[in-house]
N, C-alpha and C positions, 0 to 999 in steps of 0.2 A: 728475655723474661716475659712470661704471659701476664696480661692484665685483665681485670674485670671491666667490661665496657660500661657497667652501671655505676658501681661504687668506686672505680678507679684503683682498687687494691692491686698490689703487685704480688705475684706468686712465683715459686721456684719452678724450674723446668720439670715437666712430668705431670703437673697438675693441669687438669683440663676444664674444670668448672669451678665457679666461685662458691665457696662454702656458705656465704651469706645470701647472695642473690640467686643462686642456683641457675646460672646462665653460663654458656660456654665462654671460655676466656679467648682473648684475641692477642696477637703478637704485638700490636701497636695500638695506642689510643688515638682516636681521631683528633686532629688539631681543632681546638676550640675556635669557633667563629667569633668575629668581633662582637656580634650581638650577645653571644653567650658570656662574653667577658664582662659585660656591663653588670654592675652590682644591682641586684634586685632588692627592692624595699619590701619588707614583710610587715603585716598588720595582724593584730590579735583577732582571731576568729571567735574563740570562746574559751572559757575556763571551766573545766569539768571537775566534778568531785571524785572521779574515779578514772584510773588509767584504762579500764576496760572500755568505757564509752569513747575515750580519746583515741584509742587504737582502732576502734571500729570506724570512727569518722575519718581518721587519717588514711586508712586502707581504701575507703570509698573515694576520697579525694584523689589519691594517687592513681587509682584505676581510671579516673577521668583526666589524668594528665596534669593535675594540680599539685605542684610541689608544696610540701608543708613541713614545718618544724614542730616537734612536740617537746615541750619543756616541762619536766616534773619538778615538784618541790623536793627539798632535800630528803625528807622522810620517805617519800614514795620511791625516789630513785635509789637511796642508800640501802633500804631494806627490801626492795622489790615488792612492795605492797601492791596488790591488784585491787583490793577493795577500797571503798571510799571511806571517808571519815571527816571529822571536824577539821583536821589539819592537812588533809590530802587535797592537793590542787595540781591539775595537769592542764597546761595551756597549749593550744594549737595556734600557730601562726601560719598565714598564707600570703602569697604575693598580694600587694595592695590592689593591683589591677584585676585580681580574681576573687576579691573579698565578697562581693555581692553574690557571685555564682556559688562560692563555697558555702555561704550562709544559707542559700536556698537548698543546697544538697543536704546540709546538716539538719535543717528544719524538716525536710521531707522524711528524713530517717528517724528523727526523734519526736515528731509530733504525736505519735501514738503511744509513747512510753509514759 
């Protein structure tokens, strides 16, 4: 069975690229190293009033190799709301050891808005 090397999804024979990551599939996933098996601790980077800003920051962080988690509130995730609002909250978490770097990247992007 082919696998996506990024998201680790398994596909049926005949599929050649991941539908999510848009990368070629591989026959086997690389064995995780001991360092990669260590659980990484994440810290809150920022709470955004709109998923649009959160997605923009998440993309910039990932392009710099910073893993991040984005967590939306129930209303934003359940209804797919892209706009902000009084009840809309989207949080981005980054590895604790990359928090300062992530904060600098975010501030550089948002300081002119």
